[in-house]
C-alpha positions in Angstrom: 0.0 0.0 0.0 2.9 2.4 0.5 3.3 2.3 -3.3 -0.1 3.9 -3.5 1.2 7.1 -1.9 1.6 9.9 -4.5 4.9 11.7 -4.2 6.5 14.8 -5.7 6.7 15.7 -8.5 3.3 14.1 -9.3 1.1 16.9 -10.6 -2.0 15.5 -8.7 -0.5 16.9 -5.5 -0.9 20.4 -6.9 -4.6 20.1 -7.8 -7.5 21.4 -5.7 -9.6 18.5 -4.4 -13.4 18.4 -5.1 -16.0 18.8 -2.3 -17.8 15.7 -1.2 -21.5 16.2 -1.5 -22.7 12.8 -0.1 -20.7 10.3 2.0 -21.1 7.2 -0.1 -19.6 3.7 0.2 -17.0 4.9 -2.4 -15.9 7.7 -0.2 -15.7 5.4 2.8 -13.6 3.0 0.7 -11.1 5.8 0.0 -10.9 6.6 3.7 -10.1 3.0 4.4 -7.5 2.9 1.7 -5.9 6.0 3.3 -5.8 4.3 6.7 -4.2 1.2 5.2 -1.6 3.2 3.2 -0.6 5.2 6.2 -0.1 2.2 8.5 1.8 0.3 5.7 4.1 3.3 5.2 4.7 3.5 9.0 5.8 -0.2 9.2 8.7 0.7 6.9 9.7 3.8 8.8 10.7 2.9 12.4 11.7 6.5 13.4 8.5 8.2 12.0 4.8 8.2 12.6 2.1 8.6 9.9 0.2 11.3 11.7 -2.3 12.1 8.9 -3.1 11.8 5.2 -5.2 13.6 2.7 -7.0 11.8 -0.1 -4.9 13.5 -2.9 -1.9 11.7 -1.4 -3.4 8.4 -2.7 -4.5 10.0 -6.0 -8.1 10.7 -5.0 -9.1 14.3 -5.7 -11.7 14.5 -2.9 -11.8 16.7 0.2 -11.1 14.1 2.8 -8.4 13.6 5.4 -7.6 11.2 8.2 -5.8 12.2 11.4 -4.2 10.0 14.0 -6.4 9.7 17.1 -3.3 10.0 19.4 -0.4 12.0 17.9 1.8 11.0 20.9 1.4 7.2 20.7 2.5 5.3 17.6 0.9 2.2 19.1 -2.5 3.7 18.8 -3.4 2.8 15.2 -6.8 4.7 15.1 -7.5 7.5 12.7 -10.5 9.9 12.6 -11.7 10.9 9.1 -12.8 14.4 8.3 -14.7 15.2 5.1 -14.7 18.7 3.6 -12.6 20.1 6.5 -12.1 23.8 6.5 -10.6 26.4 8.8 -13.3 28.8 10.0 -11.0 30.8 12.2 -7.2 31.2 12.8 -6.3 32.0 16.4 -3.2 32.0 18.6 0.2 33.0 17.5 2.3 31.7 14.5 5.0 29.3 15.5 7.6 27.3 13.6 8.0 23.6 14.1 9.1 20.6 12.1 6.9 19.0 9.5 7.3 16.1 7.2 5.1 14.6 4.6 4.6 11.1 3.1 4.4 12.7 -0.3 7.8 14.5 0.2 9.9 11.6 1.3 13.0 12.2 3.4 12.5 16.0 3.7 11.5 17.9 6.8 11.1 21.6 7.3 10.6 24.3 10.0 7.2 25.6 8.9 5.3 28.6 10.4 1.7 27.8 11.4 -1.1 29.1 13.6 -1.1 27.5 17.1 -4.9 27.4 17.3 -7.7 27.0 14.8 -11.4 26.4 14.6 -12.5 23.7 12.1 -15.8 22.6 10.6 -16.1 19.2 8.8 -18.3 16.2 8.1 -17.7 12.9 9.8 -17.9 9.5 8.2 -21.6 9.1 9.3 -22.5 12.4 7.5 -22.7 14.6 10.7 -21.4 18.1 10.6 -18.9 18.9 13.4 -17.2 22.1 14.6 -14.3 22.1 17.0 -11.3 24.0 18.2 -7.8 22.5 18.2 -4.3 23.7 19.2 -0.7 22.6 19.2 0.4 19.7 17.1 -3.2 18.7 16.1 -3.8 22.2 14.7 -0.5 22.0 12.8 -1.4 18.6 11.4 -4.9 19.6 10.3 -3.5 22.8 8.6 -1.0 20.6 6.8 -3.7 18.2 5.5 -6.1 20.9 4.6 -3.3 22.5 2.5 -3.1 19.2 0.6 -6.7 19.6 -0.4 -5.8 22.9 -2.0 -2.7 21.7 -3.8 -0.3 23.2 -1.3 2.7 21.4 0.3 4.6 22.3 3.4 7.8 23.1 1.4 5.9 25.9 -0.3 6.1 27.9 3.0 9.9 27.6 3.2 11.3 27.4 -0.3 13.1 30.7 0.1 14.7 29.6 3.4 17.5 27.1 2.7 18.2 26.8 6.5 14.6 25.5 7.1 15.2 22.0 5.5 16.2 18.9 7.4 16.5 15.1 6.9 16.5 12.1 9.3 19.8 10.4 9.9 20.1 6.6 10.5 19.3 7.2 14.2 16.1 9.1 13.6 17.6 12.5 14.4 16.9 15.6 12.3 20.0 17.0 10.6 20.3 20.2 8.4 19.8 19.5 4.7 21.3 21.4 1.8 18.2 22.3 -0.1 19.9 23.2 -3.4 22.0 20.0 -3.2 18.9 18.0 -2.5 17.2 19.5 -5.6 20.3 18.6 -7.8 20.5 15.1 -6.5 16.7 14.3 -6.4 15.2 15.5 -9.7 12.7 12.6 -9.4 11.4 14.1 -6.1 11.5 17.8 -6.8 10.8 17.8 -10.6 11.8 20.9 -12.4 12.5 23.3 -9.6 
């Protein structure tokens, strides 16, 4: 299932996803495929957690995301699905923190994001929900909602070469030479 994850430079990652009008069995099947692909990816990456995923990351141009139920416990394999999620209000301050992405393998960045947001979405049973989140959950949801709009975390930091990192063999983040990475990974970055 990890092979199902769409990676840069695939153009589908830059498309805006379509709103879901009715939660059908087909939509639920996409959500299950996302869960399976996330957990499969995680099995092969011992130092990383698959915190969330957006449907475009498996090639499905619909506005659906899954988010890990417990972002602090890799042993908790549960995910909550949100359909048509949108930010209704940005709150708190903007802080930088590390982000990675299953669709941008091996690259991490220090990305500025709001620390608190209010969200509205639809659940798998078709109910509308509204809630407020903060901290790493707010960051994770903003990252995934960006995917639904064709935006990747690297777009926030492209002009800051000192904002890129990679994991070493011990799972520690080390500075990455962004320009060197582009030269050496044309299959990842495409025509930068």
